[in-house]
C-alpha positions, 0 to 999 in steps of 0.5 A: 520508535513512536507512531506520528500524530496521525499514524498514517503515511501523511505524517511523512511532511509533504505527502498527500493521499487521495482516494476514490472508489465505486460502491457498484463497481467494488473497486477503487484507486489511492494516489500518493503525491506531494507539491514537489517531485519526490525520489522514488523506487520499487521492488518487486517479489511476488510472481504475478505483478502488474505495474506501470512505468516501474522500469524508469524507477531503476537507479541508472534511468534518466528520471529520478523523481515522480510526481505521483505513485498509484495503487489501484484495483482493476487487475491490468484494466486498473493501470489506466488510473495512472492515465487519469492521474497523469492528465490531471497533473498536466492540467496543473502544469506538473511534470518532467519538462521536455522542451515546452512540454510537461510529462507527469511521471506517475508509476502505479501497480494494480491489484485483482479485484474482478471477482468480488461481486462487483459490476465490472462491465462498462462501455469506457474504463472507469479507472481513469476518472477514479484516478483523476478523482483520487488525486483531486481528493489528496489531503493528509486525512484519508479512510483506512479498511474499505476504501481507495485501492483496498475497497473490493480487496480480500485475503485467504479468509477475510475481506481485505483493505487499505492500511497505513501506519507511521513511526518516528525514529530517534534521529527525528526522521519519519517513516510511513506505510501505505498498503492495499491488502488482497493477499493469497495468504492470511493476515490472522493466525489459524482460526484466531483473531490474533494478527500475525503482526501482533509483536509490532503492534503499537498500543491497540491499533488493531485490537491489541490482542497480542500473539496468538496461542502457540500451536494456532498456525497451521503447517501447510496453507492451501491456497483459496485464490487462482493464479492472478487473483492475489496481490498486495501493493504497498508504498513506504515513504520517508522525509530523509534524503535518499538517493534512488538506490538508497530508496530501492534499498528501502523498498527491499527491507520493507518486504520483510514487514509483508512476510511478517504479517501475511503467511504465506507471502511473496508466492508465485500467485501474488504480485506483491510489490513495494514502492519506496518514496523519499521527500528529501527534507531531512539529511541523514546524519549518520548515513549507516545508523539512519539507513539501518534504522530506516529499513527496520522502521519501514518493515515494521510500519508495513507489517503494522499497516497490513494488520490495520487494513484488515482490522478497519475493513467494513462489511457491505451488502453482497460481500463474499468474505466476512470482515474481521469484526464481523467474524470476531465481533467483541469476542476478539477483544 
């Protein structure tokens, strides 16, 4: 496998990503969409998820495709970002046809960033407007680190962020991952600058430090967030033609990447969740081998994207946590 030309989820042909954030709010929204509806599924492994319209992503449901997927800050209040995206898509004539009406299908997930120092008092919920703005900004290029849904994110000891990565399989199929990292656990090993995801790093995409020295990892980590304050939410995508059931298996496999990159992960206090998206542009050549390799690539891409999210986070006045670069600086290299 090798990264795609952008090393972003938008290396999957047909996908676009848009982001919007509010500096005073210290929160934001990230949207994945495409020109045509795409197959989507979801798998939740955290104990404290916050979601919208994920029940319809089961393989036995009527609707098999979606118009967009949304990742947002704001805890349950951030689910309103999906409404802003849905309203904007409806104005474009997008959505599931019911008679002469169109109902955009926009599942979403949120993370908790209400205690990060931002101004959280408002007269009207700001997330619908942020969702619409993120959709309007959708394109092939987007920022990593302190951007979109990862703008106000945190981890156990470092600022979190928004990350992405991609891989092209020998078959020509492309896989990408997008993630907002707001984890209870840590993406770095002990007190070192080394990332847990180091064995899967491509080049020096998050510093090129390699694995941590033996003995650097603590035996029994202690949670530094309270119940409901943590979540890592992700989307993995491919240009393969997958059924909704196959897409769900892709989401399940991708959770391995989260466990490789965040220690601990999938705790009762996290809302860890992975959406899977399939644009259907390339048929599976060998259903067994291709499905096997797609799952491995999804997990690997997600692990890399998680490390890149923290690696690219930028410092801002009033931060409650250091960034990776401000803590380790050139010494990290």
